[in-house]
Legacy VTK file of the C-alpha trace (Angstrom):
# vtk DataFile Version 3.0
C-alpha trace
ASCII
DATASET POLYDATA
POINTS 274 float
57.959 49.893 159.371
56.419 53.322 160.452
57.455 57.178 160.529
58.128 58.431 163.776
58.603 62.511 163.884
60.151 63.827 166.862
58.563 66.794 168.650
59.776 67.031 172.392
56.747 68.629 173.273
56.666 66.949 176.490
60.173 66.749 177.852
63.471 65.932 176.334
63.245 62.192 176.427
63.195 60.053 173.578
61.570 57.541 175.669
58.385 59.056 175.957
55.651 58.659 173.260
54.125 61.780 173.816
57.306 63.447 172.452
56.547 61.990 169.065
54.209 63.165 166.917
52.543 59.863 166.137
52.185 59.258 169.917
54.481 55.850 169.496
58.288 55.553 170.927
60.495 54.363 167.789
61.103 50.879 167.266
63.182 48.262 164.958
62.802 49.030 161.348
60.887 52.418 161.838
62.180 55.731 160.201
62.875 58.463 162.485
62.658 62.326 161.343
63.988 65.381 163.597
62.458 68.185 161.986
63.407 71.917 162.320
61.973 73.473 165.089
61.711 70.713 167.282
63.328 70.343 170.803
66.225 69.049 172.245
66.973 65.167 172.988
68.665 64.883 176.594
67.077 61.626 178.342
66.674 58.244 177.081
69.450 58.123 175.316
70.178 54.315 175.639
68.163 53.081 172.277
71.169 51.055 171.687
68.594 47.802 171.054
66.584 49.469 168.245
67.776 49.332 164.882
65.746 52.063 162.679
65.311 51.963 159.197
66.410 55.236 158.501
67.564 57.821 160.827
67.006 61.856 159.429
68.257 65.022 161.234
66.798 67.815 158.921
67.866 70.681 157.889
67.023 73.445 160.434
66.978 71.624 163.255
69.128 73.353 165.744
68.907 72.076 169.351
71.112 69.563 171.030
71.414 65.901 170.983
73.152 64.033 173.895
76.007 65.454 175.227
79.698 64.942 175.776
78.942 62.453 178.503
76.098 60.601 177.045
75.800 60.080 173.319
72.191 58.878 171.626
72.793 55.444 171.295
70.968 53.926 168.432
71.149 51.805 165.412
70.149 52.035 161.723
70.277 51.137 158.059
70.732 54.620 156.460
71.645 57.825 158.161
71.286 61.684 157.123
72.226 64.556 158.906
71.495 68.188 158.291
71.389 70.156 161.490
72.097 73.760 161.096
72.746 74.629 164.825
73.659 72.933 168.288
75.650 70.155 169.022
74.875 66.815 168.401
76.313 63.241 170.023
75.449 60.216 168.220
76.402 56.624 168.749
75.449 54.128 165.821
76.693 51.272 167.615
77.804 48.419 165.303
75.485 49.717 162.500
77.268 48.884 158.855
75.822 51.979 157.553
76.556 55.042 155.210
76.769 58.140 157.176
75.928 61.464 154.843
76.517 64.978 156.853
74.889 67.437 155.130
75.587 70.300 157.017
75.997 71.067 161.256
75.901 74.307 163.296
79.014 75.903 164.082
81.489 74.941 166.599
83.289 76.614 169.924
86.899 76.523 169.853
88.158 73.000 170.214
84.920 71.459 169.569
82.978 69.688 166.824
79.491 70.514 165.877
78.433 66.989 165.146
80.108 63.726 166.661
79.589 60.426 165.656
80.748 57.027 167.012
80.431 53.446 165.722
82.401 50.027 165.625
81.269 49.184 162.283
80.593 52.225 160.052
81.157 51.711 156.507
81.340 55.349 154.874
81.027 58.909 156.361
80.590 61.558 154.172
80.953 65.082 155.099
79.561 67.645 152.598
79.401 70.369 154.919
80.142 71.644 158.579
81.927 70.372 161.672
82.465 66.650 162.270
84.082 64.746 164.897
84.770 60.970 164.974
85.175 59.382 168.535
86.291 62.893 169.965
85.934 62.187 173.531
89.637 60.870 174.599
88.164 57.322 176.119
86.231 56.601 172.846
86.590 54.203 170.211
85.390 53.394 166.717
85.884 52.067 163.584
85.565 53.388 159.982
86.127 52.025 156.834
86.205 55.239 154.578
85.581 58.775 155.653
84.944 61.374 152.393
85.923 64.945 153.467
83.988 66.746 150.548
83.836 70.131 152.562
83.830 71.320 156.081
86.171 70.558 159.190
86.322 66.861 159.909
88.751 65.546 162.973
89.132 61.688 163.096
90.714 61.029 166.321
93.387 58.818 167.834
90.624 56.175 169.124
89.883 55.757 165.670
90.347 52.402 163.327
90.860 53.688 159.595
91.198 52.405 156.774
90.572 54.982 153.940
90.368 58.827 153.777
89.484 60.903 150.780
90.040 64.540 151.309
88.675 67.246 148.614
87.749 71.084 148.943
88.460 71.500 152.977
90.083 70.474 156.003
90.870 67.143 157.654
92.597 65.877 160.613
93.714 62.657 160.827
95.216 61.480 164.432
95.287 57.949 164.297
96.773 55.531 161.816
95.326 54.677 158.676
95.649 52.522 155.433
95.121 55.037 152.167
95.025 59.072 152.482
94.585 60.872 149.466
93.927 64.369 149.250
92.390 66.134 146.074
92.128 69.474 147.404
92.176 71.427 150.803
94.357 70.461 153.424
94.952 67.310 155.365
97.501 66.666 158.286
98.122 63.454 160.131
99.073 64.305 163.915
100.557 62.287 167.036
101.909 58.683 166.419
99.666 57.035 163.721
101.587 55.238 160.463
100.045 55.638 157.029
100.898 52.995 154.482
99.929 55.212 151.603
99.674 58.968 151.025
98.464 59.899 147.525
98.817 63.757 146.799
97.176 65.625 143.804
96.347 69.054 144.835
96.140 71.211 148.167
98.260 70.635 151.191
99.416 67.639 153.074
100.668 68.327 156.584
102.999 65.120 157.999
103.142 65.850 161.440
102.411 62.323 162.954
105.646 60.401 163.981
104.188 57.072 162.424
106.190 55.986 159.716
104.595 56.915 155.968
105.243 54.074 154.071
104.386 55.468 150.246
104.354 58.885 149.889
102.789 59.809 146.049
103.099 63.236 145.083
101.098 63.993 142.038
101.046 67.948 142.455
100.305 70.178 145.285
102.289 70.856 148.507
103.869 68.299 151.031
104.834 70.201 154.355
106.485 68.699 157.301
107.041 72.118 159.083
104.259 71.841 161.734
106.223 69.979 163.742
110.186 69.333 165.069
109.813 65.498 166.124
111.489 62.971 164.164
109.710 61.643 161.189
110.360 59.330 158.485
109.224 58.550 154.980
110.118 55.079 153.271
109.324 56.343 149.676
108.596 59.208 148.254
107.892 59.367 144.882
107.357 62.710 142.948
105.211 61.911 139.562
105.355 65.113 138.263
101.984 65.470 136.865
101.797 69.130 138.295
104.372 71.116 140.430
104.770 69.574 143.413
106.474 72.080 146.463
108.318 70.293 149.410
109.052 71.886 152.512
111.265 69.023 154.581
114.537 69.650 157.264
116.421 67.036 156.879
117.121 67.270 160.733
113.483 66.058 161.589
112.735 63.972 158.524
114.065 60.993 157.001
113.192 60.188 153.346
114.815 56.551 152.589
114.179 56.721 148.823
113.092 59.704 146.780
112.251 58.609 143.404
112.121 61.701 141.167
110.255 61.959 137.448
112.088 60.093 134.617
112.549 62.563 131.706
113.067 66.533 131.800
111.525 68.134 134.815
111.899 71.143 137.087
113.015 71.390 140.737
113.337 73.969 143.107
114.793 73.392 146.777
114.345 75.392 149.679
116.892 74.781 152.819
115.886 75.150 156.152
112.670 75.601 157.869
LINES 1 275
274 0 1 2 3 4 5 6 7 8 9 10 11 12 13 14 15 16 17 18 19 20 21 22 23 24 25 26 27 28 29 30 31 32 33 34 35 36 37 38 39 40 41 42 43 44 45 46 47 48 49 50 51 52 53 54 55 56 57 58 59 60 61 62 63 64 65 66 67 68 69 70 71 72 73 74 75 76 77 78 79 80 81 82 83 84 85 86 87 88 89 90 91 92 93 94 95 96 97 98 99 100 101 102 103 104 105 106 107 108 109 110 111 112 113 114 115 116 117 118 119 120 121 122 123 124 125 126 127 128 129 130 131 132 133 134 135 136 137 138 139 140 141 142 143 144 145 146 147 148 149 150 151 152 153 154 155 156 157 158 159 160 161 162 163 164 165 166 167 168 169 170 171 172 173 174 175 176 177 178 179 180 181 182 183 184 185 186 187 188 189 190 191 192 193 194 195 196 197 198 199 200 201 202 203 204 205 206 207 208 209 210 211 212 213 214 215 216 217 218 219 220 221 222 223 224 225 226 227 228 229 230 231 232 233 234 235 236 237 238 239 240 241 242 243 244 245 246 247 248 249 250 251 252 253 254 255 256 257 258 259 260 261 262 263 264 265 266 267 268 269 270 271 272 273
């Protein structure tokens, strides 16, 4: 295992030894650091045969890595990403890895600053920034857990997803999922993906996907169906009345099979129409 530090002093190619401070292209088990002030990585992007120990984009790096047409393809056992500018496109292959995103640059309209892919990602934790997973329509990814703890996260329709935990910021889910849990901020489902269980504690859950929500547990916060006029179904909605729950649903578009209200004394407020 060795440390390899990117400089890009010769060209933008990952494969050129002169672009690395130590004078060697990274190989298996090496730890790679991409520091602030170093150059963009634009070529030699297919490193799919290499499994790094650690891949880290350090705070202050503001150049591009890859592009919409070609990602940096590389595997790793540890990944911490904190770019402060530019756009990065990274495909982690079949790495069963926890990815920590500490920050990103700003994103243009309709884009994400940091774009990730992987066929076996364990947990993607977003603490801040603008992150997309498999945002290209032709891309697929598999992620066990996405933790949206800050920033803006888009999980695109080509993702096979198990769990989302959303807290403090905005998460959009365009695919099917097993469990979505919202503690604060906003969480929106779109397109056609079905969800087995949604838990809402605080914040706003926007249910815009035509895929059925099997179980929707409302412990607090807001559940809002008004962003779409498409037909949607919730098999079972349970209001647990831990804190006030606000529900906006038009029966012309939303079907709730079983609505379980709290036992004992509770207060309800209904608003008709949209």
